[in-house]
Each structure stands twice: as C-alpha cells, then as structure tokens.
MMTF fields as JSON, N, C-alpha, C and O atoms, coordinates in Angstrom:
{
  "mmtfVersion": "1.0.0",
  "mmtfProducer": "UNKNOWN",
  "numBonds": 383,
  "numAtoms": 384,
  "numGroups": 96,
  "numChains": 1,
  "numModels": 1,
  "chainsPerModel": [1],
  "groupsPerChain": [96],
  "chainIdList": ["A"],
  "bondAtomList": [4, 2, 8, 6, 12, 10, 16, 14, 20, 18, 24, 22, 28, 26, 32, 30, 36, 34, 40, 38, 44, 42, 48, 46, 52, 50, 56, 54, 60, 58, 64, 62, 68, 66, 72, 70, 76, 74, 80, 78, 84, 82, 88, 86, 92, 90, 96, 94, 100, 98, 104, 102, 108, 106, 112, 110, 116, 114, 120, 118, 124, 122, 128, 126, 132, 130, 136, 134, 140, 138, 144, 142, 148, 146, 152, 150, 156, 154, 160, 158, 164, 162, 168, 166, 172, 170, 176, 174, 180, 178, 184, 182, 188, 186, 192, 190, 196, 194, 200, 198, 204, 202, 208, 206, 212, 210, 216, 214, 220, 218, 224, 222, 228, 226, 232, 230, 236, 234, 240, 238, 244, 242, 248, 246, 252, 250, 256, 254, 260, 258, 264, 262, 268, 266, 272, 270, 276, 274, 280, 278, 284, 282, 288, 286, 292, 290, 296, 294, 300, 298, 304, 302, 308, 306, 312, 310, 316, 314, 320, 318, 324, 322, 328, 326, 332, 330, 336, 334, 340, 338, 344, 342, 348, 346, 352, 350, 356, 354, 360, 358, 364, 362, 368, 366, 372, 370, 376, 374, 380, 378],
  "bondOrderList": [1, 1, 1, 1, 1, 1, 1, 1, 1, 1, 1, 1, 1, 1, 1, 1, 1, 1, 1, 1, 1, 1, 1, 1, 1, 1, 1, 1, 1, 1, 1, 1, 1, 1, 1, 1, 1, 1, 1, 1, 1, 1, 1, 1, 1, 1, 1, 1, 1, 1, 1, 1, 1, 1, 1, 1, 1, 1, 1, 1, 1, 1, 1, 1, 1, 1, 1, 1, 1, 1, 1, 1, 1, 1, 1, 1, 1, 1, 1, 1, 1, 1, 1, 1, 1, 1, 1, 1, 1, 1, 1, 1, 1, 1, 1],
  "groupList": [{"groupName": "LEU", "atomNameList": ["N", "CA", "C", "O"], "elementList": ["N", "C", "C", "O"], "formalChargeList": [0, 0, 0, 0], "bondAtomList": [1, 0, 2, 1, 3, 2], "bondOrderList": [1, 1, 2], "singleLetterCode": "L", "chemCompType": "L-PEPTIDE LINKING"}, {"groupName": "LYS", "atomNameList": ["N", "CA", "C", "O"], "elementList": ["N", "C", "C", "O"], "formalChargeList": [0, 0, 0, 0], "bondAtomList": [1, 0, 2, 1, 3, 2], "bondOrderList": [1, 1, 2], "singleLetterCode": "K", "chemCompType": "L-PEPTIDE LINKING"}, {"groupName": "ARG", "atomNameList": ["N", "CA", "C", "O"], "elementList": ["N", "C", "C", "O"], "formalChargeList": [0, 0, 0, 0], "bondAtomList": [1, 0, 2, 1, 3, 2], "bondOrderList": [1, 1, 2], "singleLetterCode": "R", "chemCompType": "L-PEPTIDE LINKING"}, {"groupName": "VAL", "atomNameList": ["N", "CA", "C", "O"], "elementList": ["N", "C", "C", "O"], "formalChargeList": [0, 0, 0, 0], "bondAtomList": [1, 0, 2, 1, 3, 2], "bondOrderList": [1, 1, 2], "singleLetterCode": "V", "chemCompType": "L-PEPTIDE LINKING"}, {"groupName": "PRO", "atomNameList": ["N", "CA", "C", "O"], "elementList": ["N", "C", "C", "O"], "formalChargeList": [0, 0, 0, 0], "bondAtomList": [1, 0, 2, 1, 3, 2], "bondOrderList": [1, 1, 2], "singleLetterCode": "P", "chemCompType": "L-PEPTIDE LINKING"}, {"groupName": "ASP", "atomNameList": ["N", "CA", "C", "O"], "elementList": ["N", "C", "C", "O"], "formalChargeList": [0, 0, 0, 0], "bondAtomList": [1, 0, 2, 1, 3, 2], "bondOrderList": [1, 1, 2], "singleLetterCode": "D", "chemCompType": "L-PEPTIDE LINKING"}, {"groupName": "ASN", "atomNameList": ["N", "CA", "C", "O"], "elementList": ["N", "C", "C", "O"], "formalChargeList": [0, 0, 0, 0], "bondAtomList": [1, 0, 2, 1, 3, 2], "bondOrderList": [1, 1, 2], "singleLetterCode": "N", "chemCompType": "L-PEPTIDE LINKING"}, {"groupName": "PHE", "atomNameList": ["N", "CA", "C", "O"], "elementList": ["N", "C", "C", "O"], "formalChargeList": [0, 0, 0, 0], "bondAtomList": [1, 0, 2, 1, 3, 2], "bondOrderList": [1, 1, 2], "singleLetterCode": "F", "chemCompType": "L-PEPTIDE LINKING"}, {"groupName": "THR", "atomNameList": ["N", "CA", "C", "O"], "elementList": ["N", "C", "C", "O"], "formalChargeList": [0, 0, 0, 0], "bondAtomList": [1, 0, 2, 1, 3, 2], "bondOrderList": [1, 1, 2], "singleLetterCode": "T", "chemCompType": "L-PEPTIDE LINKING"}, {"groupName": "GLN", "atomNameList": ["N", "CA", "C", "O"], "elementList": ["N", "C", "C", "O"], "formalChargeList": [0, 0, 0, 0], "bondAtomList": [1, 0, 2, 1, 3, 2], "bondOrderList": [1, 1, 2], "singleLetterCode": "Q", "chemCompType": "L-PEPTIDE LINKING"}, {"groupName": "TYR", "atomNameList": ["N", "CA", "C", "O"], "elementList": ["N", "C", "C", "O"], "formalChargeList": [0, 0, 0, 0], "bondAtomList": [1, 0, 2, 1, 3, 2], "bondOrderList": [1, 1, 2], "singleLetterCode": "Y", "chemCompType": "L-PEPTIDE LINKING"}, {"groupName": "ILE", "atomNameList": ["N", "CA", "C", "O"], "elementList": ["N", "C", "C", "O"], "formalChargeList": [0, 0, 0, 0], "bondAtomList": [1, 0, 2, 1, 3, 2], "bondOrderList": [1, 1, 2], "singleLetterCode": "I", "chemCompType": "L-PEPTIDE LINKING"}, {"groupName": "SER", "atomNameList": ["N", "CA", "C", "O"], "elementList": ["N", "C", "C", "O"], "formalChargeList": [0, 0, 0, 0], "bondAtomList": [1, 0, 2, 1, 3, 2], "bondOrderList": [1, 1, 2], "singleLetterCode": "S", "chemCompType": "L-PEPTIDE LINKING"}, {"groupName": "ALA", "atomNameList": ["N", "CA", "C", "O"], "elementList": ["N", "C", "C", "O"], "formalChargeList": [0, 0, 0, 0], "bondAtomList": [1, 0, 2, 1, 3, 2], "bondOrderList": [1, 1, 2], "singleLetterCode": "A", "chemCompType": "L-PEPTIDE LINKING"}, {"groupName": "GLU", "atomNameList": ["N", "CA", "C", "O"], "elementList": ["N", "C", "C", "O"], "formalChargeList": [0, 0, 0, 0], "bondAtomList": [1, 0, 2, 1, 3, 2], "bondOrderList": [1, 1, 2], "singleLetterCode": "E", "chemCompType": "L-PEPTIDE LINKING"}, {"groupName": "GLY", "atomNameList": ["N", "CA", "C", "O"], "elementList": ["N", "C", "C", "O"], "formalChargeList": [0, 0, 0, 0], "bondAtomList": [1, 0, 2, 1, 3, 2], "bondOrderList": [1, 1, 2], "singleLetterCode": "G", "chemCompType": "PEPTIDE LINKING"}, {"groupName": "MET", "atomNameList": ["N", "CA", "C", "O"], "elementList": ["N", "C", "C", "O"], "formalChargeList": [0, 0, 0, 0], "bondAtomList": [1, 0, 2, 1, 3, 2], "bondOrderList": [1, 1, 2], "singleLetterCode": "M", "chemCompType": "L-PEPTIDE LINKING"}],
  "groupTypeList": [0, 1, 2, 3, 4, 5, 6, 7, 8, 0, 6, 9, 6, 10, 4, 6, 4, 7, 6, 4, 9, 8, 8, 11, 12, 10, 8, 11, 12, 13, 6, 9, 13, 13, 6, 6, 4, 3, 14, 0, 12, 3, 10, 6, 13, 11, 15, 9, 1, 11, 1, 8, 0, 3, 6, 8, 3, 9, 12, 13, 15, 8, 10, 6, 3, 8, 7, 6, 13, 15, 12, 0, 4, 12, 15, 8, 10, 7, 10, 12, 0, 2, 3, 13, 5, 1, 0, 14, 8, 2, 1, 16, 11, 0, 12, 1],
  "groupIdList": [1, 2, 3, 4, 5, 6, 7, 8, 9, 10, 11, 12, 13, 14, 15, 16, 17, 18, 19, 20, 21, 22, 23, 24, 25, 26, 27, 28, 29, 30, 31, 32, 33, 34, 35, 36, 37, 38, 39, 40, 41, 42, 43, 44, 45, 46, 47, 48, 49, 50, 51, 52, 53, 54, 55, 56, 57, 58, 59, 60, 61, 62, 63, 64, 65, 66, 67, 68, 69, 70, 71, 72, 73, 74, 75, 76, 77, 78, 79, 80, 81, 82, 83, 84, 85, 86, 87, 88, 89, 90, 91, 92, 93, 94, 95, 96],
  "secStructList": [7, 7, 7, 7, 7, 7, 1, 7, 3, 3, 7, 7, 7, 5, 1, 1, 1, 5, 1, 1, 3, 3, 3, 3, 3, 3, 3, 3, 7, 2, 2, 2, 2, 6, 6, 7, 3, 3, 3, 3, 3, 3, 3, 7, 6, 6, 1, 7, 3, 3, 3, 3, 3, 3, 3, 3, 3, 7, 7, 1, 3, 3, 3, 3, 3, 3, 3, 3, 7, 6, 6, 1, 7, 1, 3, 3, 3, 3, 3, 3, 3, 3, 3, 6, 6, 3, 3, 3, 3, 3, 3, 3, 3, 3, 7, 7],
  "xCoordList": [-20.968, -20.601, -19.293, -18.276, -19.331, -18.122, -17.234, -17.688, -15.971, -15.016, -14.534, -14.076, -14.637, -14.172, -12.713, -12.388, -11.832, -10.421, -10.214, -10.836, -9.344, -9.057, -7.613, -7.085, -6.987, -5.6, -5.373, -6.217, -4.223, -3.791, -2.572, -1.564, -2.654, -1.562, -1.265, -2.17, 0.012, 0.472, 1.327, 2.38, 0.881, 1.587, 2.68, 2.655, 3.643, 4.696, 4.053, 3.201, 4.474, 3.937, 4.334, 5.318, 3.569, 3.919, 3.529, 2.481, 4.307, 5.662, 6.631, 6.351, 7.746, 8.801, 10.125, 10.321, 11.036, 11.013, 9.895, 9.39, 9.53, 8.439, 8.785, 9.681, 8.054, 8.165, 6.981, 6.833, 6.136, 6.094, 5.071, 4.972, 4.29, 3.286, 3.337, 3.818, 2.82, 2.819, 1.525, 0.842, 1.189, -0.018, 0.366, 1.21, -0.265, -0.058, -1.374, -2.424, -1.318, -2.539, -2.378, -1.28, -3.495, -3.485, -4.831, -5.842, -4.823, -6.035, -6.185, -5.224, -7.4, -7.68, -8.782, -9.694, -8.676, -9.611, -10.831, -10.843, -11.848, -13.095, -12.898, -13.452, -12.119, -11.953, -11.128, -11.293, -10.25, -9.479, -10.303, -10.105, -11.208, -11.949, -12.955, -13.385, -13.326, -14.373, -13.966, -13.318, -14.348, -14.138, -12.681, -12.407, -11.742, -10.332, -9.932, -10.108, -9.399, -8.952, -7.784, -6.921, -7.777, -6.692, -5.828, -6.335, -4.523, -3.625, -2.538, -1.797, -2.453, -1.408, -0.615, -1.148, 0.672, 1.499, 2.799, 3.273, 3.378, 4.66, 5.697, 5.426, 6.884, 7.99, 9.225, 9.409, 10.083, 11.359, 12.383, 12.067, 13.606, 14.633, 15.044, 15.598, 14.782, 15.148, 13.93, 13.995, 12.821, 11.67, 10.681, 9.774, 10.83, 9.867, 8.64, 8.766, 7.454, 6.233, 6.105, 6.12, 5.981, 5.854, 4.383, 3.988, 3.574, 2.176, 1.368, 1.835, 0.161, -0.797, -1.763, -2.465, -1.792, -2.63, -4.03, -5.006, -4.129, -5.413, -5.407, -4.418, -6.512, -6.663, -8.16, -8.75, -8.76, -10.201, -10.553, -9.742, -11.757, -12.245, -12.713, -13.452, -12.28, -12.668, -13.22, -12.839, -14.113, -14.626, -13.601, -12.677, -13.778, -12.853, -12.813, -13.831, -11.624, -11.481, -10.101, -9.2, -9.951, -8.682, -8.832, -9.83, -7.83, -7.863, -6.611, -5.54, -6.761, -5.638, -5.582, -6.592, -4.394, -4.204, -3.08, -2.025, -3.303, -2.266, -1.505, -2.099, -0.182, 0.692, 1.44, 2.161, 1.27, 1.965, 3.094, 2.858, 4.331, 5.511, 6.182, 7.391, 5.396, 5.949, 6.733, 7.652, 6.394, 7.072, 8.248, 8.924, 8.5, 9.56, 10.833, 10.775, 11.989, 13.238, 13.371, 12.735, 14.202, 14.498, 15.042, 15.686, 14.784, 15.33, 14.484, 13.536, 14.853, 14.147, 13.123, 13.423, 11.927, 10.845, 10.252, 10.447, 9.532, 8.893, 7.412, 7.029, 6.596, 5.164, 4.734, 5.137, 3.899, 3.466, 1.954, 1.275, 1.448, 0.025, -0.191, 0.381, -1.029, -1.339, -2.846, -3.637, -3.225, -4.616, -4.621, -4.0, -5.317, -5.36, -3.921, -3.154, -3.553, -2.205, -1.255, -0.17, -1.63, -0.784, -0.122, -0.736, 1.145, 1.905, 2.78, 3.49, 2.727, 3.586, 4.177, 3.491, 5.468, 6.173, 6.895, 7.425, 6.904, 7.646, 8.406, 8.128, 9.378, 10.259, 9.879, 9.497, 9.986, 9.785, 10.823, 11.359, 11.093, 12.155, 11.581, 10.988, 11.773, 11.39, 12.622, 13.652, 12.509, 13.645, 13.243, 12.466, 13.786, 13.42, 14.486, 14.355],
  "yCoordList": [0.376, 1.63, 1.431, 1.066, 1.669, 1.491, 2.714, 3.848, 2.47, 3.57, 3.963, 3.118, 5.241, 5.742, 6.155, 6.93, 5.648, 6.012, 7.513, 8.132, 8.083, 9.514, 9.744, 10.848, 8.694, 8.833, 8.126, 7.378, 8.389, 7.841, 6.988, 7.502, 5.702, 4.815, 3.849, 3.242, 3.719, 2.674, 1.739, 2.136, 0.503, -0.447, -1.179, -1.257, -1.715, -2.525, -3.793, -4.407, -4.173, -5.399, -6.622, -6.587, -7.695, -8.947, -10.099, -10.026, -11.159, -11.196, -10.315, -9.918, -10.022, -9.228, -9.654, -9.454, -10.227, -10.517, -11.508, -12.242, -11.501, -12.352, -13.052, -12.629, -14.146, -14.881, -15.827, -16.677, -15.741, -14.675, -13.595, -12.599, -13.779, -12.752, -12.231, -12.896, -11.01, -10.322, -9.542, -9.298, -9.154, -8.373, -6.977, -6.811, -5.981, -4.581, -4.088, -4.21, -3.532, -2.993, -1.498, -1.001, -0.802, 0.639, 1.094, 0.404, 2.269, 2.861, 4.269, 5.037, 4.601, 5.971, 6.532, 5.818, 7.821, 8.476, 8.991, 9.066, 9.34, 9.808, 11.092, 11.232, 12.026, 13.297, 13.126, 13.904, 12.131, 11.88, 11.103, 11.25, 10.291, 9.404, 10.153, 9.643, 11.344, 12.09, 12.426, 13.442, 11.573, 11.791, 11.9, 12.376, 11.473, 11.478, 10.075, 9.124, 9.924, 8.591, 8.124, 8.912, 6.839, 6.187, 5.494, 4.741, 5.749, 5.065, 4.354, 4.973, 3.031, 2.209, 1.597, 0.82, 1.956, 1.501, 0.924, 1.257, 0.04, -0.6, -0.099, 0.011, 0.201, 0.73, -0.129, -0.754, -0.158, -0.858, 0.072, 1.211, -0.42, 0.321, 1.62, 2.506, 1.75, 3.001, 3.899, 4.859, 3.569, 4.459, 4.269, 5.086, 3.211, 2.959, 2.264, 1.331, 2.721, 2.079, 0.705, 0.573, -0.312, -1.697, -2.08, -2.741, -1.648, -2.062, -1.097, -0.627, -0.809, -0.07, -1.095, -1.789, -1.182, -2.171, -1.634, -2.382, -0.338, 0.296, 1.667, 2.396, 2.019, 3.362, 3.641, 3.554, 3.98, 4.178, 4.976, 5.091, 5.525, 6.184, 5.088, 4.185, 5.176, 4.191, 4.915, 6.049, 4.255, 4.841, 4.651, 3.846, 5.401, 5.32, 3.898, 3.208, 3.467, 2.125, 1.582, 2.278, 0.315, -0.381, -1.407, -2.125, -1.465, -2.343, -3.211, -2.8, -4.42, -5.326, -5.66, -6.021, -5.538, -5.818, -6.842, -6.688, -7.881, -8.886, -8.519, -8.239, -8.525, -8.251, -9.52, -10.067, -9.999, -11.192, -10.763, -10.197, -11.042, -10.625, -11.814, -11.804, -12.831, -14.05, -13.831, -14.596, -12.804, -12.568, -11.599, -11.319, -11.086, -10.087, -10.722, -11.745, -10.116, -10.629, -10.266, -9.325, -11.019, -10.696, -9.283, -8.789, -8.641, -7.307, -6.484, -6.975, -5.213, -4.262, -3.508, -3.032, -3.407, -2.68, -1.706, -1.84, -0.731, 0.264, 0.305, 0.104, 0.563, 0.759, 2.071, 2.415, 2.795, 4.128, 4.205, 3.679, 4.878, 5.131, 6.634, 7.397, 7.052, 8.472, 8.658, 8.008, 9.557, 9.947, 11.457, 11.979, 12.161, 13.632, 14.152, 13.844, 14.934, 15.514, 14.713, 15.197, 13.511, 12.677, 11.596, 11.003, 11.357, 10.301, 9.618, 10.272, 8.28, 7.533, 6.375, 5.756, 6.087, 5.034, 4.128, 4.577, 2.838, 1.855, 0.921, 0.83, 0.231, -0.665, -2.113, -2.462, -2.953, -4.398, -5.148, -4.634, -6.367, -7.16, -8.474, -9.261, -8.684, -9.936, -10.82, -10.454, -11.993, -12.899, -14.253, -14.983, -14.583, -15.859, -16.896, -18.026],
  "zCoordList": [18.336, 17.681, 16.935, 17.524, 15.659, 14.847, 14.974, 14.825, 15.249, 15.376, 13.986, 13.216, 13.672, 12.38, 12.542, 13.441, 11.686, 11.827, 11.639, 10.775, 12.447, 12.321, 11.9, 12.028, 11.401, 10.978, 9.649, 9.157, 9.103, 7.816, 8.13, 8.613, 7.862, 8.232, 7.096, 6.522, 6.784, 5.871, 6.709, 7.208, 6.865, 7.72, 6.946, 5.718, 7.703, 7.087, 6.53, 7.173, 5.333, 4.732, 5.558, 6.296, 5.43, 6.103, 5.212, 4.57, 5.136, 5.724, 4.941, 3.81, 5.542, 4.9, 5.51, 6.709, 4.751, 3.305, 2.944, 3.794, 1.658, 1.201, -0.094, -0.824, -0.378, -1.636, -1.74, -0.861, -2.744, -3.745, -3.404, -4.12, -2.298, -2.05, -0.62, 0.298, -0.469, 0.812, 0.936, -0.059, 2.15, 2.394, 2.862, 3.742, 2.26, 2.637, 3.222, 2.59, 4.43, 5.028, 5.26, 5.51, 5.17, 5.366, 5.897, 5.758, 6.507, 7.063, 6.514, 6.469, 6.097, 5.684, 6.573, 6.989, 6.851, 7.764, 7.013, 5.785, 7.776, 7.183, 6.386, 5.296, 6.916, 6.203, 4.929, 3.99, 4.874, 3.652, 2.636, 1.43, 3.109, 2.216, 1.351, 0.317, 1.759, 1.055, -0.38, -0.633, -1.294, -2.731, -3.163, -4.265, -2.326, -2.718, -3.156, -2.394, -4.364, -4.771, -3.911, -3.523, -3.628, -2.901, -3.945, -4.777, -3.902, -4.823, -4.036, -3.273, -4.235, -3.64, -4.786, -5.579, -4.867, -5.98, -5.481, -4.395, -6.305, -5.998, -6.995, -8.191, -6.487, -7.297, -7.111, -6.066, -8.146, -8.0, -7.354, -7.011, -7.192, -6.453, -7.136, -6.485, -8.442, -9.118, -9.363, -10.131, -8.696, -8.705, -9.835, -9.998, -10.62, -11.689, -11.109, -10.316, -11.508, -11.023, -11.656, -12.88, -10.823, -11.269, -11.411, -12.371, -10.429, -10.413, -9.56, -8.523, -10.004, -9.19, -8.606, -9.342, -7.286, -6.613, -6.32, -6.372, -6.011, -5.714, -6.379, -6.299, -7.037, -7.58, -7.69, -8.767, -6.54, -6.483, -5.238, -4.319, -5.207, -3.993, -3.033, -3.425, -1.783, -0.771, 0.447, 0.733, 1.153, 2.389, 3.503, 3.384, 4.581, 5.704, 6.237, 6.278, 6.644, 7.2, 6.977, 6.511, 7.32, 7.158, 6.042, 5.97, 5.178, 4.009, 3.971, 4.418, 3.429, 3.216, 1.733, 1.128, 1.153, -0.265, -0.392, 0.223, -1.186, -1.425, -2.687, -3.728, -2.578, -3.72, -4.065, -3.231, -5.305, -5.764, -6.688, -7.755, -6.262, -7.016, -7.695, -7.928, -8.008, -8.591, -9.869, -10.16, -10.642, -11.923, -11.792, -12.782, -10.593, -10.404, -9.855, -9.172, -10.154, -9.584, -8.107, -7.63, -7.391, -5.999, -5.897, -6.822, -4.781, -4.591, -3.646, -3.031, -3.547, -2.695, -3.528, -4.623, -3.002, -3.647, -2.644, -1.436, -3.156, -2.301, -2.65, -3.802, -1.654, -1.915, -1.283, -0.172, -2.029, -1.61, -1.603, -2.484, -0.578, -0.461, -0.541, 0.237, -1.497, -1.656, -1.512, -2.197, -0.609, -0.431, -0.259, 0.666, -1.141, -1.11, -1.113, -2.025, -0.104, -0.069, 0.807, 1.129, 1.197, 2.054, 1.219, 0.332, 1.525, 0.849, 1.872, 2.636, 1.883, 2.777, 1.977, 1.164, 2.218, 1.478, 2.457, 3.473, 2.131, 2.928, 1.993, 0.798, 2.591, 1.834, 2.108, 3.225, 1.081, 1.249, 0.435, -0.546, 0.857, 0.232, -0.301, 0.437, -1.596, -2.249, -2.275, -2.842, -1.656, -1.558, -2.111, -1.496, -3.293, -3.946, -3.727, -4.199]
}
C-alpha cells in the first residue's frame, strides 16, 4: 500500500554548501496536487529570480531536483517552493 503524503515539505538542499550542484527535495500532498502548479525557483540574495527549476502540475509525492550553479558566483541563494496558497523558502550557499 503506497502512502500518500499529507503534508507539504521543502527539505534543506544537500550538500550545502555546494559546488557546483546540489539536490533539492520536496513533498507535495494529495490535496495540494489537485490541478495546482508546483513552482520551485532559485533567487539571489537581493530577491531576483535566477532560475525556475519546476513549473508544472505534479501528482502527490516526493521529488528530487538537481540545481547546477556552475555559471553563478559564490554566495547565498534562496529557493522557494509554491503550491496553491503555500510557500516555503530555504537558504543555500554556493562556495567555489
């Protein structure tokens, strides 16, 4: 029997600090997945969107996304997951 997630979770990226790539994992619940687009985006320290990693409707479950920051300078970045009316943000550090 497959367990359907009943929560919305944005996990800390790993590794962190990273160079040049890191993995971001998140979980979306069944009630959030119903026709709501999932958006996972990366922002720089002043809030400018650097990259959209995910922007699609997804079924409930846990997902892993690899972010390659090889072209970006060292520094602090933020990643945000938005599903329906939920938003969660975490910090990650690129160290070259």
